[in-house]
LOVOVEX-503914 format. One record per residue (C-alpha): residue number from 1; x, y, z. Coordinates in Angstrom, 2 decimals. Layout:
! residues N
  resi        X        Y        Z
   NUM        X        Y        Z
...
This chain:
! residues 151
  resi        X        Y        Z
     1    58.63    96.66   195.21
     2    59.75    98.89   198.07
     3    57.04   100.95   199.70
     4    57.47   103.76   202.25
     5    55.80   101.64   204.96
     6    56.81   104.05   207.73
     7    54.85   106.77   205.92
     8    51.73   104.64   205.34
     9    48.77   103.68   207.49
    10    45.59   101.65   207.00
    11    42.25   103.12   208.05
    12    38.63   102.32   207.13
    13    39.67    99.89   204.39
    14    42.07   102.29   202.68
    15    45.81   102.88   202.66
    16    46.86   106.47   203.28
    17    50.13   108.33   203.20
    18    50.94   110.18   206.40
    19    52.14   113.77   206.30
    20    53.14   115.40   209.60
    21    51.31   112.61   211.42
    22    48.01   113.24   209.62
    23    46.24   111.29   206.88
    24    47.18   112.64   203.48
    25    46.86   111.10   200.01
    26    45.24   107.71   199.43
    27    47.80   105.10   198.34
    28    47.08   102.07   196.13
    29    43.32   102.53   195.83
    30    40.67    99.84   195.48
    31    39.51   100.61   191.94
    32    40.28    97.87   189.39
    33    41.53    99.50   186.21
    34    39.30    99.04   183.17
    35    38.58   100.87   179.95
    36    35.11   102.40   180.24
    37    34.78   104.46   177.08
    38    36.36   105.31   173.73
    39    37.27   108.99   173.66
    40    39.06   110.08   170.49
    41    41.24   109.29   167.49
    42    44.03   111.58   166.31
    43    46.20   111.02   163.29
    44    49.96   111.09   163.97
    45    53.12   110.80   161.89
    46    53.98   107.75   159.77
    47    50.32   106.69   159.28
    48    49.90   106.02   163.01
    49    46.97   107.12   165.11
    50    46.58   107.95   168.78
    51    43.51   106.25   170.24
    52    42.21   107.71   173.50
    53    40.25   105.75   176.09
    54    38.64   106.66   179.41
    55    39.57   104.54   182.43
    56    37.48   103.51   185.43
    57    39.86   105.43   187.72
    58    43.16   107.29   187.62
    59    46.16   105.05   187.05
    60    48.42   105.46   190.07
    61    52.21   105.16   189.74
    62    52.33   101.71   191.36
    63    49.71   100.32   188.98
    64    51.47   101.87   185.97
    65    54.83   100.36   186.98
    66    53.19    96.91   187.27
    67    51.51    97.40   183.89
    68    54.80    98.32   182.23
    69    56.28    95.13   183.67
    70    53.31    93.01   182.51
    71    53.03    94.60   179.06
    72    55.82    95.00   176.56
    73    53.85    97.67   174.68
    74    55.75   100.99   174.82
    75    53.04   102.79   172.84
    76    50.62   102.92   175.78
    77    50.53   106.01   177.95
    78    48.45   106.70   181.06
    79    47.39   110.24   181.97
    80    45.14   110.28   185.01
    81    41.85   108.68   183.92
    82    42.92   108.45   180.27
    83    44.87   105.85   178.35
    84    46.46   106.66   175.01
    85    47.49   103.98   172.52
    86    49.55   104.94   169.48
    87    49.66   102.41   166.65
    88    48.76   101.74   163.04
    89    44.96   101.48   162.62
    90    45.41    97.98   161.15
    91    47.02    96.83   164.44
    92    44.46    98.43   166.77
    93    42.33    95.38   167.59
    94    45.31    93.10   168.28
    95    47.15    95.70   170.38
    96    44.01    96.64   172.30
    97    43.32    92.96   173.05
    98    46.85    92.51   174.43
    99    46.51    95.68   176.49
   100    43.23    94.43   178.03
   101    44.95    91.13   178.93
   102    47.86    93.01   180.50
   103    45.43    95.25   182.41
   104    43.60    92.21   183.84
   105    46.92    90.63   184.85
   106    48.08    93.92   186.37
   107    44.83    94.28   188.35
   108    45.37    90.83   189.91
   109    49.01    91.55   190.77
   110    48.12    95.01   192.10
   111    45.46    93.59   194.44
   112    47.83    90.86   195.68
   113    50.53    93.47   196.37
   114    47.99    95.73   198.02
   115    46.83    92.98   200.39
   116    50.44    92.07   201.28
   117    51.19    95.75   201.90
   118    48.12    96.13   204.13
   119    49.34    93.22   206.26
   120    52.78    94.87   206.63
   121    51.24    98.25   207.48
   122    48.84    96.78   210.06
   123    51.71    94.83   211.66
   124    53.85    97.99   211.78
   125    50.98   100.09   213.17
   126    50.22    97.51   215.88
   127    53.90    97.36   216.87
   128    54.04   101.17   217.10
   129    50.82   101.23   219.14
   130    52.18    98.54   221.51
   131    55.46   100.45   221.93
   132    53.52   103.67   222.64
   133    51.34   101.87   225.20
   134    54.44   100.42   226.86
   135    55.96   103.95   227.10
   136    52.71   105.32   228.54
   137    52.47   102.47   231.08
   138    56.09   103.03   232.13
   139    55.51   106.79   232.50
   140    52.35   106.15   234.54
   141    54.21   103.67   236.79
   142    57.07   106.15   237.31
   143    54.63   108.96   238.12
   144    52.75   106.69   240.52
   145    55.98   105.67   242.23
   146    57.04   109.31   242.49
   147    53.61   110.37   243.84
   148    53.80   107.71   246.60
   149    57.25   108.88   247.72
   150    57.16   110.14   251.30
   151    58.98   113.42   251.88
């Protein structure tokens, strides 16, 4: 997956987006996604029901894209800290079991991607810091040379 590495930084164990050079939104958080509570059941068309669940944290777009890749279940929808599953009541246990497996798989992949991204961000940040230091050293040397010039 392509990440906007130039717009990301790593600070105090978290990845942040940068906006106008300042820390902005957290990116790829640390929270492993899990179902924490059953919320509601609503009857839908064609004998199907929508089952609502509370999640341990809000599903971010990166996690959701991994989940969609890991799960072939189109009837699952994520809305912030909620997950909605639409299916026939008779299929609920089987579908929910497969969703939990896909969530566990997605959590592993997400953490692996997050760690790889952190390494890229830290490498980029260190290179930028080294380049900035080199510019500052050059400017200081030029100023020193200029200051020593006899008139």
